[in-house]
C-alpha positions as CSV (number, residue, x, y, z in Angstrom):
1,M,-0.2,0.0,0.0
2,N,2.5,2.7,-1.1
3,N,1.6,6.1,-0.3
4,Q,-1.6,5.2,1.1
5,S,-3.3,4.5,4.1
6,S,-1.5,2.3,6.7
7,I,-2.6,-1.4,7.0
8,T,-3.2,-0.7,11.0
9,A,-5.6,1.8,9.9
10,L,-7.2,-0.3,7.4
11,M,-7.4,-3.3,9.8
12,S,-9.1,-1.1,12.5
13,S,-11.9,0.1,9.9
14,F,-12.3,-3.5,9.0
15,G,-12.4,-4.6,12.6
16,R,-15.6,-2.0,13.4
17,A,-16.9,-3.0,9.8
18,F,-17.0,-6.8,10.7
19,H,-18.0,-6.4,14.1
20,A,-21.1,-4.0,13.4
21,E,-22.2,-6.3,10.5
22,N,-21.7,-9.8,12.3
23,E,-22.6,-9.4,15.8
24,D,-25.8,-9.9,16.8
25,H,-25.6,-7.7,19.8
26,P,-22.5,-5.3,19.0
27,V,-20.8,-3.5,21.4
28,F,-19.5,-0.7,19.1
29,T,-21.6,-0.4,16.2
30,D,-20.0,1.3,12.9
31,H,-21.9,0.7,10.1
32,L,-19.9,3.4,8.1
33,A,-16.8,1.7,8.1
34,K,-17.0,-0.4,5.4
35,E,-17.9,2.0,3.1
36,L,-14.1,3.9,3.3
37,M,-12.6,0.5,2.1
38,T,-12.6,-1.3,-1.0
39,A,-14.2,-4.8,-1.1
40,E,-10.7,-6.3,-1.6
41,E,-9.4,-4.6,1.5
42,Y,-12.1,-5.6,3.1
43,T,-12.2,-9.3,2.0
44,A,-8.4,-9.2,2.7
45,V,-8.4,-8.0,6.2
46,Q,-11.9,-9.7,6.9
47,N,-16.8,2.8,25.3
48,Y,-14.7,5.8,24.2
49,I,-18.1,7.4,22.9
50,Q,-19.4,7.0,26.1
51,A,-16.7,8.6,27.9
52,L,-16.5,11.3,25.7
53,K,-20.4,12.2,26.3
54,A,-19.7,12.5,29.8
55,A,-16.8,14.5,29.4
56,V,-19.2,17.0,27.1
57,L,-21.2,17.3,30.3
58,T,-18.3,18.5,32.4
59,G,-17.6,21.4,29.7
60,T,-15.6,20.1,27.2
61,K,-15.6,21.9,23.9
62,Q,-13.3,20.3,21.8
63,Y,-12.3,16.5,20.4
64,V,-9.1,15.4,19.1
65,I,-8.4,12.1,17.2
66,L,-4.8,11.0,17.0
67,G,-4.0,8.5,14.6
68,A,-7.4,9.2,13.3
69,G,-7.2,6.7,10.5
70,M,-10.4,5.4,9.3
71,D,-12.5,6.8,12.1
72,T,-15.9,7.6,11.0
73,F,-16.9,9.3,14.2
74,A,-17.8,12.6,12.7
75,F,-19.8,11.1,9.9
76,R,-22.0,9.2,12.7
77,E,-22.4,11.9,15.1
78,G,-24.1,14.6,13.5
79,E,-25.7,15.9,16.4
80,F,-22.3,16.3,18.4
81,L,-20.9,17.9,15.2
82,A,-23.3,20.4,15.1
83,K,-21.8,21.8,18.8
84,H,-18.6,21.0,18.9
85,Q,-15.4,21.0,16.9
86,V,-13.6,17.9,15.9
87,F,-9.7,17.6,14.8
88,E,-8.9,14.3,13.1
89,V,-5.0,14.2,13.3
90,D,-2.8,11.5,11.1
91,H,-0.2,11.2,8.9
92,P,-0.9,13.3,5.6
93,L,-0.6,10.3,3.3
94,T,-3.3,8.4,5.7
95,Q,-5.5,11.6,5.7
96,K,-4.9,12.1,1.6
97,D,-5.8,8.6,1.1
98,K,-8.8,8.9,3.4
99,I,-10.5,11.8,2.3
100,E,-10.3,10.4,-1.5
101,R,-12.4,7.2,0.0
102,I,-14.7,9.8,1.7
103,T,-15.0,11.6,-1.7
104,R,-15.8,8.0,-3.4
105,A,-18.0,7.2,-0.6
106,G,-20.1,10.1,-1.7
107,W,-19.9,11.7,1.9
108,S,-19.9,15.4,2.6
109,V,-17.4,16.7,5.5
110,P,-19.1,18.3,8.5
111,D,-18.3,22.1,8.7
112,N,-16.9,21.4,12.5
113,L,-14.6,18.7,11.2
114,T,-11.2,19.9,10.8
115,F,-8.4,17.3,9.1
116,V,-4.9,18.2,10.7
117,P,-2.0,16.6,8.6
118,V,0.8,15.9,11.1
119,D,4.0,13.5,10.7
120,F,4.6,12.8,14.2
121,T,8.2,12.2,13.5
122,K,8.9,15.7,12.0
123,D,5.8,17.9,12.7
124,N,5.4,19.6,16.0
125,L,2.0,18.7,17.2
126,A,1.2,21.6,19.1
127,E,1.9,24.1,16.6
128,R,-0.4,22.0,13.7
129,L,-3.3,21.9,15.9
130,T,-3.2,25.6,17.0
131,A,-2.7,26.7,13.2
132,S,-6.0,24.7,12.6
133,G,-8.1,26.2,15.0
134,F,-7.6,24.1,18.2
135,D,-8.0,26.4,21.5
136,P,-5.7,25.2,24.2
137,S,-7.5,26.9,26.5
138,A,-10.6,25.2,26.1
139,K,-11.3,21.8,28.0
140,S,-10.8,18.8,25.1
141,F,-10.9,15.5,25.0
142,F,-8.2,13.5,23.3
143,S,-8.7,9.9,21.9
144,W,-5.5,7.8,21.3
145,L,-6.6,4.5,20.3
146,G,-4.8,1.8,18.8
147,V,-1.4,3.9,18.5
148,T,0.8,3.2,21.7
149,Y,1.6,-0.5,20.5
150,Y,3.2,1.0,17.2
151,L,5.5,3.7,18.9
152,S,8.9,3.5,20.8
153,T,8.5,4.7,24.9
154,E,10.5,7.3,23.8
155,A,8.3,8.5,21.1
156,I,5.2,7.9,23.8
157,D,6.6,10.4,26.4
158,T,7.4,12.6,23.3
159,M,3.7,12.8,22.4
160,L,2.5,13.0,26.1
161,A,4.8,16.3,26.8
162,A,3.1,17.9,23.8
163,L,-0.4,16.7,24.9
164,S,0.5,18.2,28.3
165,E,1.5,21.3,26.3
166,L,-1.9,21.1,24.6
167,C,-4.6,20.3,27.3
168,A,-6.4,22.6,29.4
169,D,-6.8,21.8,33.1
170,G,-9.8,19.0,33.3
171,S,-8.9,17.8,29.8
172,T,-9.5,14.1,29.1
173,L,-6.8,11.5,27.3
174,V,-8.4,8.1,26.3
175,F,-6.2,5.3,25.1
176,D,-5.7,1.8,24.7
177,Y,-1.8,0.3,25.6
178,P,-0.4,-3.4,26.0
179,D,0.4,-4.8,29.4
180,E,3.9,-5.7,30.3
181,N,3.2,-9.4,29.5
182,F,2.0,-8.7,26.0
183,F,5.2,-9.9,24.0
184,D,5.4,-13.0,25.9
185,A,1.6,-13.9,25.6
186,T,0.7,-17.2,25.2
187,E,-2.7,-16.4,23.5
188,K,-2.5,-17.2,19.9
189,R,-4.3,-14.4,18.5
190,V,-1.7,-11.9,20.5
191,Q,1.1,-13.5,18.6
192,N,-0.6,-13.2,15.5
193,T,-1.5,-9.8,16.1
194,I,1.7,-8.7,16.6
195,M,3.5,-11.1,13.8
196,M,0.6,-9.2,11.3
197,A,2.0,-5.8,12.4
198,K,5.7,-6.6,11.5
199,A,4.7,-8.5,8.4
200,G,2.8,-5.2,7.5
201,G,5.5,-3.0,8.0
202,E,4.6,-1.7,11.3
203,P,6.0,-3.7,14.4
204,M,4.5,-3.3,17.9
205,Q,7.1,-1.9,20.1
206,S,5.8,-0.9,23.9
207,A,4.1,-2.3,26.4
208,F,3.8,-1.1,30.1
209,S,2.9,-2.4,33.5
210,Y,0.5,-0.4,35.6
211,K,3.0,1.2,37.6
212,E,5.5,2.1,34.5
213,L,2.3,3.6,32.8
214,E,1.5,5.9,36.0
215,K,4.8,7.1,36.4
216,L,4.9,8.3,32.7
217,L,2.0,9.9,32.8
218,E,2.1,11.8,36.1
219,K,5.4,13.0,34.4
220,H,3.8,15.0,32.1
221,G,0.7,16.1,34.5
222,F,-2.0,13.5,33.6
223,L,-3.7,11.3,36.8
224,I,-5.3,8.0,36.0
225,Y,-9.0,8.5,36.5
226,E,-10.3,4.8,35.4
227,L,-8.2,1.8,33.7
228,L,-9.9,-0.9,32.3
229,T,-8.3,-4.6,32.2
230,P,-9.3,-7.3,29.7
231,D,-11.4,-8.7,32.6
232,D,-13.1,-5.4,33.2
233,I,-13.9,-5.1,29.4
234,Q,-15.4,-8.8,29.4
235,R,-17.8,-8.1,32.8
236,N,-18.7,-4.8,32.2
237,V,-18.8,-4.0,28.3
238,I,-19.2,-7.2,26.5
239,H,-21.2,-9.1,28.6
240,K,-23.6,-6.2,29.3
241,A,-24.0,-6.1,25.5
242,G,-25.0,-9.3,25.4
243,A,-22.4,-10.0,22.8
244,D,-20.6,-13.4,22.0
245,M,-17.0,-12.4,21.8
246,K,-14.0,-12.3,24.4
247,A,-11.9,-9.2,25.3
248,F,-8.6,-9.3,23.6
249,E,-6.0,-10.5,26.0
250,H,-3.5,-8.1,27.9
251,V,-5.1,-4.8,26.5
252,N,-6.1,-2.3,28.7
253,Y,-7.9,1.1,28.3
254,C,-6.9,4.1,30.1
255,L,-8.9,7.5,30.8
256,A,-6.5,10.1,32.2
257,V,-7.0,13.5,33.1
258,R,-4.7,16.7,33.2
259,K,-4.5,18.5,36.2
260,N,-2.1,21.2,36.6
């Protein structure tokens, strides 16, 4: 996929689409994801919204999707977009490819959606976001899902430093991350995922224990507000939805709040 969307972006889009179409009791429904993928890509690859809406009740004004990939939130949540600003941040080539797919699908880009092309290895995130209309003084919600796996610890540290600079007091950051046993896990689907990422040219690099994560977040002014382990997700999300699936082993979800 030269000069196109990353394989991980397509895999994430496929996962959302496949789940929505094939699960009798879906935990998360995204019926638009498939429209951004070609039939070939779809065949070949075969809770955060609730947190966001809760944050809105406490004054959150802006929603930033980091590493947005093929995320379709802005096209599914018209009511939210009518009142709040949404910024999609991703690599310029990934965004170019996504915009072409949006055009091919016949969709219209909402007025309150702003695409912010950022090469995280070279560009200054704070500068690019503020230049695109982001207000650092406003309470914001940052979604950083499906990304930390592929970054080095140093790159994650750099990103948290940039987010700390951008976040007004009380802003929220939600992200997923693999625990310290991820790379040595015995579960076949964990090892398959690691191998697929490596084969796709985007090898997974980082994993954290709770204490390591807590220390890293505190360094940049973030406090862990809620953390969901696979057992928590199984019990509180999947079982409540009545879905017949199993939470992915060794993957946790963290909600952190910026406190000055």
